[in-house]
C-alpha positions in Angstrom: 2.3 9.4 11.8 5.8 9.1 10.5 5.2 5.7 8.8 7.3 3.4 11.0 4.2 1.9 12.6 1.8 0.1 10.3 -0.2 -1.7 12.9 -2.5 -0.7 15.8 -2.9 -3.3 18.5 -6.0 -4.0 20.6 -7.3 -6.6 23.0 -10.8 -6.5 21.5 -11.8 -6.8 17.8 -14.1 -4.2 16.3 -17.0 -4.9 14.1 -16.5 -6.3 10.6 -17.7 -3.1 8.8 -15.0 -0.7 10.2 -12.9 0.6 7.4 -11.3 3.7 9.0 -9.6 4.5 12.3 -9.6 8.0 13.6 -6.3 8.7 15.5 -6.6 10.4 18.9 -3.5 11.8 20.6 -3.7 11.5 24.3 -2.3 14.1 26.8 -0.9 16.7 26.4 -2.4 17.0 22.8 -5.8 15.5 23.6 -7.2 16.0 20.1 -7.8 14.0 16.9 -4.7 14.3 14.8 -5.5 12.1 11.8 -7.1 9.0 10.3 -6.1 5.8 8.6 -7.8 3.2 6.4 -8.0 -0.3 7.9 -6.4 -2.5 5.3 -6.5 -5.8 7.2 -7.5 -7.2 10.6 -5.4 -9.9 12.1 -6.7 -12.0 15.0 -4.7 -14.8 16.5 -2.7 -15.9 19.5 -0.4 -13.0 20.6 2.8 -14.7 19.6 1.5 -15.4 16.1 0.3 -11.8 15.6 3.8 -10.6 16.8 5.5 -12.8 14.2 3.3 -11.3 11.4 3.6 -7.6 12.6 6.8 -7.2 14.5 8.8 -5.5 11.7 6.3 -2.6 11.6 4.8 -2.8 15.0 6.2 0.5 16.2 6.5 -0.9 19.7 9.0 -3.2 21.5 8.4 -6.9 22.1 8.5 -6.2 25.9 5.7 -3.6 25.6 3.7 -5.9 23.3 4.1 -8.8 25.8 3.0 -6.6 28.7 0.0 -5.4 26.8 -1.2 -8.9 25.9 -0.1 -10.6 29.2 -2.5 -13.5 29.9 -4.5 -12.9 26.8 -5.5 -15.7 24.5 -6.1 -13.4 21.5 -4.4 -10.4 20.0 -5.8 -8.1 17.4 -3.7 -6.1 14.9 -5.1 -3.5 12.5 -2.9 -3.0 9.5 -3.2 0.7 8.6 -2.9 2.3 5.2 -3.5 5.7 3.6 -2.6 7.5 6.8 -3.7 11.1 6.7 -2.4 13.6 9.2 -4.8 16.6 9.8 -3.2 19.9 9.1 -5.0 21.2 12.3 -5.9 18.8 15.1 -9.7 18.4 15.6 -11.7 18.1 18.8 -13.6 15.0 19.8 -16.8 17.0 19.6 -16.2 17.4 15.9 -16.9 13.7 15.7 -20.0 13.8 18.0 -18.1 12.7 21.1 -18.1 14.4 24.5 -15.8 11.9 26.2 -12.3 10.3 25.7 -12.6 6.8 24.4 -10.8 4.2 26.5 -10.0 1.8 23.7 -12.3 2.6 20.8 -15.7 4.0 20.0 -17.8 3.9 16.8 -18.5 7.2 15.2 
C-alpha cells in the first residue's frame, strides 16, 4: 500500500476480463484493505517474469524463487491506481463468507 510493490505474483492466471484486484490483508487484520486496477498481466517463465518485475516486485529473489519452485510459468499483475480504504471492509461486504486461498471472483 506504500507504493514500493507494483506487482502481485500468482501461480495461476485469472480470466481475461479482470480489471481490478481487491486487496485482502491476512492475519491479524483479516479484512479487505483496498483495491487496485490491473494495468497489465505478464505470463512467462519465472526467470523472465523476474527480469521484468524485479525492481518493483516488493519481495526478494529468494522468496520469489521459493514461491515459483518447479513451476514452468509465473504470473505477475502490474497494479495501478491503488486505493487504500479509509476503513477496512469485511469479506461479507463483497458477498464472501470464506477466506480465498489464492483468488476468487466477486
